[in-house]
C-alpha positions in Angstrom: 142.0 59.1 31.5 143.7 57.4 34.4 142.1 57.6 37.9 142.5 55.6 41.1 142.0 55.7 44.8 144.8 56.0 47.3 144.1 54.3 50.7 146.2 55.6 53.5 146.3 53.7 56.9 148.0 55.4 59.8 148.3 53.9 63.2 148.8 55.9 66.4 151.7 54.3 68.3 150.2 55.5 71.6 146.7 54.2 71.6 147.1 51.8 68.6 144.0 53.1 66.9 144.2 53.1 63.1 142.8 55.8 60.8 142.0 55.1 57.2 141.5 57.7 54.5 140.7 57.4 50.9 141.7 60.0 48.2 140.9 59.9 44.5 143.8 60.8 42.2 144.3 61.4 38.5 148.1 61.7 38.7 150.9 60.8 41.0 154.0 62.9 41.6 156.5 60.1 41.9 159.9 60.7 43.6 163.0 59.6 41.9 164.9 57.6 44.6 168.6 58.0 45.1 171.2 55.3 45.5 170.5 54.8 49.2 166.8 54.3 48.6 167.5 52.0 45.7 169.7 49.9 47.9 167.0 49.6 50.5 164.5 48.4 47.9 166.9 45.9 46.5 167.6 44.6 50.0 163.8 44.2 50.7 163.5 42.3 47.4 166.4 40.0 48.2 164.9 39.2 51.6 161.6 38.3 49.9 163.4 36.1 47.4 165.5 34.5 50.0 162.4 33.5 52.0 161.3 31.5 49.0 164.6 29.6 48.8 164.8 26.2 50.6 167.3 26.3 53.5 168.4 22.6 53.0 171.8 22.1 51.5 173.2 23.2 48.2 170.3 25.3 46.9 170.8 27.9 49.5 174.6 28.0 49.0 174.2 28.3 45.2 171.6 31.1 45.6 173.9 33.0 48.0 176.9 32.6 45.7 174.9 33.8 42.6 173.4 36.8 44.6 176.9 37.8 45.8 178.3 37.8 42.2 175.3 39.7 40.9 175.5 42.3 43.7 179.3 42.7 43.2 178.9 43.2 39.5 176.0 45.6 39.8 177.7 47.8 42.3 181.2 47.9 40.7 180.4 47.9 36.9 177.0 49.4 36.4 175.3 52.6 37.6 171.9 51.9 38.9 169.1 52.8 36.5 165.9 54.0 38.0 162.8 52.3 36.7 159.1 53.1 37.2 159.0 50.3 39.7 161.7 52.0 41.7 159.8 55.2 41.7 156.6 53.5 42.8 158.5 51.7 45.6 159.8 55.0 46.8 156.3 56.6 46.7 154.7 53.7 48.6 157.6 53.2 51.1 156.7 52.9 54.8 156.9 56.0 56.8 156.8 57.2 60.4 155.3 60.5 61.5 157.3 62.0 64.3 158.8 65.2 65.7 157.3 68.2 63.9 155.5 65.9 61.5 153.4 64.0 64.1 149.9 62.9 63.4 146.9 64.3 65.3 145.1 61.3 66.9 141.5 62.0 67.5 141.3 59.2 70.0 144.2 60.7 72.1 143.2 64.2 71.3 146.8 65.2 70.8 149.7 64.9 68.3 151.3 61.5 68.5 154.1 59.6 66.8 152.5 57.3 64.3 153.2 55.3 61.2 151.8 53.3 58.3 149.7 50.3 59.4 150.9 47.1 57.8 
């Protein structure tokens, strides 16, 4: 049997107070991301990889050239395949609670725009 604990941290954008909740789960209903979400996750991954590349000289240029070719090939020749990692990235993606989906902040005693605390 598989079991875990989800920890959710929501921060009120008005008073900056964070709320932390924990929930035990035995299964997760993972969303299957579309092409737009997949592109967003790929972009985040590329930014993280790029931060690890030295910015001095030829290494950066080679990295950029290889990344360009890979992206061009991936977008024009191959349909994206959704992996378990892609589904988990979509499930745990950052969010913002606003409009009709605002969070009730106990500190402000009202519904407030809020989001995931980093």
